[in-house]
Backbone as XML, in Angstrom:
<?xml version="1.0"?>
<chain id="A" units="angstrom">
  <residue number="1" name="MET">
    <atom name="N" x="2.724" y="129.883" z="65.979"/>
    <atom name="CA" x="2.128" y="128.594" z="66.329"/>
    <atom name="C" x="1.827" y="127.825" z="65.044"/>
  </residue>
  <residue number="2" name="ALA">
    <atom name="N" x="2.157" y="126.562" z="65.013"/>
    <atom name="CA" x="1.921" y="125.728" z="63.839"/>
    <atom name="C" x="0.444" y="125.362" z="63.721"/>
  </residue>
  <residue number="3" name="LYS">
    <atom name="N" x="-0.014" y="125.281" z="62.487"/>
    <atom name="CA" x="-1.398" y="124.883" z="62.258"/>
    <atom name="C" x="-1.538" y="123.393" z="62.523"/>
  </residue>
  <residue number="4" name="SER">
    <atom name="N" x="-2.704" y="123.012" z="62.979"/>
    <atom name="CA" x="-2.950" y="121.591" z="63.201"/>
    <atom name="C" x="-3.121" y="120.885" z="61.856"/>
  </residue>
  <residue number="5" name="ASN">
    <atom name="N" x="-2.917" y="119.587" z="61.861"/>
    <atom name="CA" x="-3.118" y="118.811" z="60.633"/>
    <atom name="C" x="-4.547" y="118.928" z="60.136"/>
  </residue>
  <residue number="6" name="ALA">
    <atom name="N" x="-5.506" y="118.967" z="61.038"/>
    <atom name="CA" x="-6.909" y="119.086" z="60.637"/>
    <atom name="C" x="-7.147" y="120.399" z="59.904"/>
  </residue>
  <residue number="7" name="ALA">
    <atom name="N" x="-6.534" y="121.478" z="60.364"/>
    <atom name="CA" x="-6.691" y="122.774" z="59.709"/>
    <atom name="C" x="-6.087" y="122.743" z="58.311"/>
  </residue>
  <residue number="8" name="LYS">
    <atom name="N" x="-4.931" y="122.116" z="58.169"/>
    <atom name="CA" x="-4.285" y="122.023" z="56.861"/>
    <atom name="C" x="-5.111" y="121.187" z="55.895"/>
  </residue>
  <residue number="9" name="ILE">
    <atom name="N" x="-5.617" y="120.058" z="56.374"/>
    <atom name="CA" x="-6.402" y="119.172" z="55.519"/>
    <atom name="C" x="-7.716" y="119.826" z="55.125"/>
  </residue>
  <residue number="10" name="SER">
    <atom name="N" x="-8.375" y="120.499" z="56.058"/>
    <atom name="CA" x="-9.652" y="121.133" z="55.732"/>
    <atom name="C" x="-9.463" y="122.233" z="54.697"/>
  </residue>
  <residue number="11" name="LYS">
    <atom name="N" x="-8.329" y="122.924" z="54.730"/>
    <atom name="CA" x="-8.051" y="123.962" z="53.740"/>
    <atom name="C" x="-7.868" y="123.339" z="52.356"/>
  </residue>
  <residue number="12" name="MET">
    <atom name="N" x="-7.252" y="122.159" z="52.311"/>
    <atom name="CA" x="-7.027" y="121.498" z="51.029"/>
    <atom name="C" x="-8.330" y="121.040" z="50.389"/>
  </residue>
  <residue number="13" name="MET">
    <atom name="N" x="-9.368" y="120.848" z="51.188"/>
    <atom name="CA" x="-10.667" y="120.432" z="50.653"/>
    <atom name="C" x="-11.293" y="121.516" z="49.792"/>
  </residue>
  <residue number="14" name="LEU">
    <atom name="N" x="-10.804" y="122.749" z="49.909"/>
    <atom name="CA" x="-11.346" y="123.861" z="49.137"/>
    <atom name="C" x="-10.622" y="124.080" z="47.815"/>
  </residue>
  <residue number="15" name="LEU">
    <atom name="N" x="-9.602" y="123.264" z="47.546"/>
    <atom name="CA" x="-8.843" y="123.417" z="46.308"/>
    <atom name="C" x="-9.629" y="122.907" z="45.106"/>
  </residue>
  <residue number="16" name="ALA">
    <atom name="N" x="-9.332" y="123.489" z="43.959"/>
    <atom name="CA" x="-9.942" y="123.040" z="42.707"/>
    <atom name="C" x="-9.582" y="121.582" z="42.462"/>
  </residue>
  <residue number="17" name="PRO">
    <atom name="N" x="-10.505" y="120.813" z="41.907"/>
    <atom name="CA" x="-10.248" y="119.388" z="41.675"/>
    <atom name="C" x="-8.999" y="119.118" z="40.837"/>
  </residue>
  <residue number="18" name="ASP">
    <atom name="N" x="-8.726" y="119.936" z="39.824"/>
    <atom name="CA" x="-7.544" y="119.680" z="39.001"/>
    <atom name="C" x="-6.248" y="119.974" z="39.753"/>
  </residue>
  <residue number="19" name="ILE">
    <atom name="N" x="-6.286" y="120.861" z="40.736"/>
    <atom name="CA" x="-5.112" y="121.122" z="41.568"/>
    <atom name="C" x="-4.860" y="119.921" z="42.473"/>
  </residue>
  <residue number="20" name="ILE">
    <atom name="N" x="-5.915" y="119.383" z="43.073"/>
    <atom name="CA" x="-5.777" y="118.196" z="43.921"/>
    <atom name="C" x="-5.232" y="117.026" z="43.093"/>
  </residue>
  <residue number="21" name="GLU">
    <atom name="N" x="-5.757" y="116.865" z="41.898"/>
    <atom name="CA" x="-5.299" y="115.788" z="41.011"/>
    <atom name="C" x="-3.815" y="115.953" z="40.675"/>
  </residue>
  <residue number="22" name="ALA">
    <atom name="N" x="-3.385" y="117.175" z="40.388"/>
    <atom name="CA" x="-1.974" y="117.433" z="40.066"/>
    <atom name="C" x="-1.076" y="117.094" z="41.258"/>
  </residue>
  <residue number="23" name="ILE">
    <atom name="N" x="-1.516" y="117.429" z="42.456"/>
    <atom name="CA" x="-0.745" y="117.128" z="43.666"/>
    <atom name="C" x="-0.636" y="115.620" z="43.851"/>
  </residue>
  <residue number="24" name="LEU">
    <atom name="N" x="-1.763" y="114.911" z="43.744"/>
    <atom name="CA" x="-1.782" y="113.471" z="43.968"/>
    <atom name="C" x="-0.996" y="112.704" z="42.912"/>
  </residue>
  <residue number="25" name="GLU">
    <atom name="N" x="-0.961" y="113.218" z="41.692"/>
    <atom name="CA" x="-0.240" y="112.550" z="40.609"/>
    <atom name="C" x="1.237" y="112.941" z="40.569"/>
  </residue>
  <residue number="26" name="GLY">
    <atom name="N" x="1.634" y="113.857" z="41.470"/>
    <atom name="CA" x="3.037" y="114.259" z="41.524"/>
    <atom name="C" x="3.454" y="115.191" z="40.411"/>
  </residue>
  <residue number="27" name="ARG">
    <atom name="N" x="2.488" y="115.907" z="39.820"/>
    <atom name="CA" x="2.800" y="116.832" z="38.735"/>
    <atom name="C" x="3.145" y="118.227" z="39.233"/>
  </residue>
  <residue number="28" name="THR">
    <atom name="N" x="3.343" y="118.380" z="40.524"/>
    <atom name="CA" x="3.703" y="119.673" z="41.092"/>
    <atom name="C" x="5.003" y="119.549" z="41.867"/>
  </residue>
  <residue number="29" name="ASP">
    <atom name="N" x="5.698" y="120.629" z="41.959"/>
    <atom name="CA" x="6.908" y="120.696" z="42.772"/>
    <atom name="C" x="6.451" y="120.821" z="44.223"/>
  </residue>
  <residue number="30" name="ASP">
    <atom name="N" x="6.909" y="119.930" z="45.099"/>
    <atom name="CA" x="6.470" y="119.947" z="46.497"/>
    <atom name="C" x="6.688" y="121.302" z="47.152"/>
  </residue>
  <residue number="31" name="TRP">
    <atom name="N" x="7.847" y="121.899" z="46.965"/>
    <atom name="CA" x="8.142" y="123.190" z="47.592"/>
    <atom name="C" x="7.190" y="124.264" z="47.081"/>
  </residue>
  <residue number="32" name="MET">
    <atom name="N" x="6.939" y="124.253" z="45.761"/>
    <atom name="CA" x="6.056" y="125.252" z="45.169"/>
    <atom name="C" x="4.644" y="125.150" z="45.750"/>
  </residue>
  <residue number="33" name="MET">
    <atom name="N" x="4.191" y="123.937" z="46.015"/>
    <atom name="CA" x="2.828" y="123.757" z="46.501"/>
    <atom name="C" x="2.694" y="124.039" z="47.993"/>
  </residue>
  <residue number="34" name="LEU">
    <atom name="N" x="3.677" y="123.669" z="48.779"/>
    <atom name="CA" x="3.549" y="123.831" z="50.222"/>
    <atom name="C" x="3.576" y="125.293" z="50.647"/>
  </residue>
  <residue number="35" name="LYS">
    <atom name="N" x="4.404" y="126.097" z="50.028"/>
    <atom name="CA" x="4.469" y="127.512" z="50.393"/>
    <atom name="C" x="3.135" y="128.219" z="50.146"/>
  </residue>
  <residue number="36" name="PRO">
    <atom name="N" x="2.562" y="128.146" z="48.924"/>
    <atom name="CA" x="1.289" y="128.836" z="48.702"/>
    <atom name="C" x="0.149" y="128.313" z="49.577"/>
  </residue>
  <residue number="37" name="LEU">
    <atom name="N" x="0.167" y="127.022" z="49.892"/>
    <atom name="CA" x="-0.930" y="126.467" z="50.688"/>
    <atom name="C" x="-0.860" y="126.908" z="52.142"/>
  </residue>
  <residue number="38" name="ASP">
    <atom name="N" x="0.235" y="127.561" z="52.507"/>
    <atom name="CA" x="0.370" y="128.048" z="53.873"/>
    <atom name="C" x="-0.329" y="129.396" z="54.071"/>
  </residue>
  <residue number="39" name="ARG">
    <atom name="N" x="-0.758" y="130.017" z="52.981"/>
    <atom name="CA" x="-1.447" y="131.309" z="53.079"/>
    <atom name="C" x="-2.840" y="131.180" z="52.463"/>
  </residue>
  <residue number="40" name="PRO">
    <atom name="N" x="-3.706" y="132.139" z="52.720"/>
    <atom name="CA" x="-5.064" y="132.053" z="52.155"/>
    <atom name="C" x="-5.039" y="132.061" z="50.626"/>
  </residue>
  <residue number="41" name="LEU">
    <atom name="N" x="-5.868" y="131.240" z="50.046"/>
    <atom name="CA" x="-6.015" y="131.198" z="48.596"/>
    <atom name="C" x="-7.401" y="131.697" z="48.214"/>
  </residue>
  <residue number="42" name="PRO">
    <atom name="N" x="-7.552" y="132.175" z="46.978"/>
    <atom name="CA" x="-8.877" y="132.612" z="46.520"/>
    <atom name="C" x="-9.874" y="131.454" z="46.555"/>
  </residue>
  <residue number="43" name="MET">
    <atom name="N" x="-11.125" y="131.759" z="46.705"/>
    <atom name="CA" x="-12.154" y="130.724" z="46.720"/>
    <atom name="C" x="-12.483" y="130.249" z="45.306"/>
  </residue>
  <residue number="44" name="ARG">
    <atom name="N" x="-12.353" y="131.134" z="44.319"/>
    <atom name="CA" x="-12.661" y="130.755" z="42.935"/>
    <atom name="C" x="-11.557" y="129.844" z="42.401"/>
  </residue>
  <residue number="45" name="TRP">
    <atom name="N" x="-11.956" y="128.710" z="41.835"/>
    <atom name="CA" x="-10.995" y="127.731" z="41.352"/>
    <atom name="C" x="-10.084" y="128.302" z="40.270"/>
  </residue>
  <residue number="46" name="GLU">
    <atom name="N" x="-10.643" y="129.130" z="39.375"/>
    <atom name="CA" x="-9.830" y="129.712" z="38.310"/>
    <atom name="C" x="-8.722" y="130.583" z="38.884"/>
  </residue>
  <residue number="47" name="GLU">
    <atom name="N" x="-9.026" y="131.322" z="39.927"/>
    <atom name="CA" x="-8.030" y="132.197" z="40.555"/>
    <atom name="C" x="-6.972" y="131.364" z="41.273"/>
  </residue>
  <residue number="48" name="GLN">
    <atom name="N" x="-7.367" y="130.241" z="41.863"/>
    <atom name="CA" x="-6.396" y="129.345" z="42.513"/>
    <atom name="C" x="-5.408" y="128.819" z="41.464"/>
  </residue>
  <residue number="49" name="GLN">
    <atom name="N" x="-5.936" y="128.413" z="40.320"/>
    <atom name="CA" x="-5.087" y="127.859" z="39.268"/>
    <atom name="C" x="-4.048" y="128.886" z="38.810"/>
  </residue>
  <residue number="50" name="VAL">
    <atom name="N" x="-4.468" y="130.128" z="38.652"/>
    <atom name="CA" x="-3.546" y="131.182" z="38.244"/>
    <atom name="C" x="-2.503" y="131.414" z="39.316"/>
  </residue>
  <residue number="51" name="GLU">
    <atom name="N" x="-2.931" y="131.530" z="40.565"/>
    <atom name="CA" x="-2.009" y="131.810" z="41.665"/>
    <atom name="C" x="-0.990" y="130.691" z="41.868"/>
  </residue>
  <residue number="52" name="LEU">
    <atom name="N" x="-1.406" y="129.434" z="41.688"/>
    <atom name="CA" x="-0.520" y="128.302" z="41.898"/>
    <atom name="C" x="0.209" y="127.873" z="40.634"/>
  </residue>
  <residue number="53" name="GLY">
    <atom name="N" x="-0.162" y="128.474" z="39.497"/>
    <atom name="CA" x="0.508" y="128.144" z="38.245"/>
    <atom name="C" x="0.175" y="126.758" z="37.717"/>
  </residue>
  <residue number="54" name="ILE">
    <atom name="N" x="-1.059" y="126.339" z="37.927"/>
    <atom name="CA" x="-1.489" y="125.011" z="37.473"/>
    <atom name="C" x="-2.572" y="125.168" z="36.415"/>
  </residue>
</chain>
């Protein structure tokens, strides 16, 4: 079953600010970002940055 848009957006609210900035500024590969965001990410911002390579 596909996740609702609200679920996807609410998950993005937990991302580190510099990751959100990189996404909005287009400094990330779309494919690279969409795949990891489909699974649970660490809550600590430093761990998110390492996992996403940002």
